[in-house]
C-alpha positions as CSV (number, residue, x, y, z in Angstrom):
1,M,-61.0,5.5,40.0
2,I,-60.6,5.6,36.2
3,K,-63.7,7.8,35.9
4,A,-62.3,10.1,38.6
5,K,-59.0,10.4,36.6
6,K,-60.8,11.1,33.3
7,Y,-62.9,13.7,35.1
8,H,-59.9,15.4,36.6
9,F,-58.1,15.3,33.2
10,S,-61.2,16.8,31.6
11,I,-61.2,19.6,34.2
12,L,-57.5,20.2,33.7
13,V,-57.9,20.5,29.9
14,F,-60.9,22.8,30.3
15,L,-59.0,25.1,32.8
16,A,-55.9,25.1,30.5
17,L,-58.0,26.2,27.6
18,T,-59.8,28.8,29.4
19,Y,-56.7,30.3,31.2
20,C,-54.7,30.5,27.9
21,G,-55.6,33.9,26.4
22,R,-56.7,34.1,22.9
23,I,-54.2,35.6,20.5
24,E,-55.4,39.0,19.8
25,Q,-55.9,39.9,16.1
26,L,-55.7,43.3,14.4
27,P,-55.8,44.1,10.7
28,P,-52.5,43.9,8.8
29,E,-52.7,47.6,8.0
30,P,-51.0,49.8,10.5
31,S,-53.1,52.3,12.4
32,I,-51.9,55.6,13.9
33,S,-53.3,58.2,16.2
34,F,-52.0,61.7,16.8
35,R,-51.1,62.4,20.4
36,S,-49.3,65.7,20.6
37,F,-47.0,68.3,19.0
38,E,-44.6,70.5,21.0
39,I,-42.6,73.5,20.0
40,F,-39.5,74.4,22.0
41,D,-36.3,76.4,21.9
42,T,-33.1,74.5,21.2
43,S,-29.9,74.8,19.4
44,D,-28.3,73.2,16.3
45,I,-24.9,71.4,16.3
46,L,-23.1,74.7,15.8
47,G,-24.8,76.3,18.8
48,N,-27.2,78.5,16.8
49,N,-30.5,79.1,18.4
50,I,-33.4,77.5,16.6
51,K,-36.9,76.2,17.2
52,G,-37.6,72.5,17.6
53,G,-40.7,70.6,17.1
54,R,-41.7,67.1,18.4
55,L,-44.5,65.0,17.0
56,K,-45.8,62.1,19.1
57,F,-48.2,59.5,17.8
58,Y,-49.4,56.1,18.8
59,F,-49.3,53.1,16.4
60,E,-50.6,49.6,16.1
61,D,-49.6,47.1,13.4
62,G,-51.5,43.8,13.4
63,D,-48.9,41.6,11.6
64,G,-45.8,43.3,13.2
65,D,-43.9,44.4,10.1
66,L,-43.5,48.1,10.7
67,G,-40.1,49.8,10.3
68,L,-37.2,49.3,7.8
69,S,-34.0,47.6,8.5
70,A,-30.7,49.4,7.8
71,S,-29.8,46.7,5.3
72,G,-31.7,44.6,2.8
73,Y,-34.1,47.2,1.5
74,S,-34.7,48.3,-2.0
75,P,-33.8,51.9,-3.0
76,G,-37.5,52.8,-3.1
77,D,-38.1,51.7,0.5
78,T,-36.1,54.3,2.4
79,I,-39.0,56.2,3.9
80,N,-42.0,54.8,5.8
81,L,-43.3,57.9,7.6
82,F,-44.8,60.4,5.1
83,L,-45.6,63.9,6.1
84,T,-47.4,66.7,4.2
85,L,-46.9,70.3,5.3
86,L,-50.0,72.4,5.4
87,R,-50.1,76.1,6.0
88,E,-52.8,78.3,7.6
89,V,-53.3,81.3,5.3
90,N,-56.1,83.8,6.1
91,G,-57.8,81.2,8.2
92,E,-57.7,78.5,5.5
93,I,-55.6,75.4,5.6
94,I,-53.8,74.8,2.3
95,P,-50.9,72.6,1.1
96,A,-47.5,74.2,1.2
97,P,-45.7,74.7,-2.0
98,A,-42.9,72.3,-3.0
99,D,-40.1,74.7,-2.2
100,D,-41.4,75.7,1.2
101,P,-38.5,76.0,3.7
102,L,-40.4,74.2,6.4
103,K,-41.4,71.3,4.2
104,P,-40.1,68.0,5.9
105,A,-38.3,65.2,4.3
106,G,-39.7,61.7,4.8
107,Y,-38.7,59.8,7.8
108,R,-37.5,56.3,8.5
109,I,-39.1,54.3,11.3
110,P,-36.5,51.7,12.4
111,Y,-37.1,48.0,12.1
112,M,-39.5,46.5,14.6
113,E,-40.8,42.9,14.9
114,G,-43.3,41.3,17.2
115,I,-42.1,38.4,19.4
116,G,-43.9,35.1,20.0
117,Q,-47.3,34.1,18.6
118,N,-48.8,37.5,18.9
119,K,-47.0,39.6,16.3
120,I,-48.9,42.9,17.1
121,L,-46.8,45.9,17.5
122,R,-48.0,48.8,19.7
123,G,-46.2,51.9,20.9
124,I,-45.4,55.6,20.7
125,I,-43.2,57.2,18.1
126,K,-41.6,60.6,18.6
127,I,-40.1,62.5,15.6
128,T,-38.1,65.8,16.2
129,F,-38.0,68.6,13.7
130,N,-35.5,71.5,13.5
131,Y,-36.8,74.8,12.3
132,Y,-34.0,77.0,11.0
133,F,-35.9,79.5,8.9
134,Y,-39.4,80.6,10.1
135,S,-41.3,83.8,10.7
136,T,-43.4,84.9,13.6
137,S,-46.6,84.3,11.5
138,D,-45.7,80.7,10.4
139,T,-48.8,78.6,11.4
140,I,-48.7,75.1,10.1
141,Y,-50.1,71.6,10.4
142,Y,-48.9,68.2,9.3
143,D,-50.9,65.4,7.7
144,F,-49.0,62.1,8.3
145,Y,-49.2,58.4,7.7
146,V,-46.9,55.3,7.9
147,K,-46.3,52.3,5.5
148,D,-45.3,48.8,6.8
149,R,-42.9,46.5,5.0
150,A,-45.7,44.7,3.2
151,G,-46.7,48.1,1.6
152,N,-49.8,48.5,3.7
153,L,-50.6,52.2,4.4
154,S,-52.1,53.5,7.7
155,N,-54.8,56.0,8.1
156,T,-53.8,59.6,7.7
157,E,-53.8,61.8,10.9
158,R,-53.4,65.6,11.3
159,T,-51.6,67.5,13.9
160,C,-53.1,70.3,15.9
161,R,-52.4,74.0,14.9
162,I,-48.8,74.8,15.2
163,V,-47.4,78.3,15.7
164,I,-43.7,77.9,15.2
165,A,-42.6,81.1,16.9
166,E,-44.5,80.3,20.1
167,N,-43.3,77.6,22.5
168,S,-46.4,75.5,23.3
169,K,-47.7,72.0,23.4
170,C,-51.0,70.7,22.1
171,G,-52.5,67.3,22.6
172,N,-51.5,64.9,25.5
């Protein structure tokens, strides 16, 4: 009888260990993947017709420290999504000048934190742009990356070709 109890206990321990999933591990550096960019007609808060753009990308962060809180940050940590504007000029992709009217400011991804033992964060982030001043020939790209609270930088991704004057969507 004692041997049978030990045997059953051993089976229960084995089953408990095999049914409990392993904690998934990813590197502490965030990773991003471009999904889509959409250009659409919209209006500003005064009712003026403008073009809007929406960047959509997937992210993963292995240690779950992506995003900045509204309080408790140092003055240098106000931006954690960095964008570089590139222009297509005569078929060549070049960095836009510093005074380009389409040049975006940095963005702030809100505070996120993983719950439980597995701290991995995964999801989709959507950023909306307003284009007030553009010409029908404006063709652009964005290179972008994110930084987590520990200062780890993600890989850099590039959007598809964006023609601001044309309503369209590229990617999925």
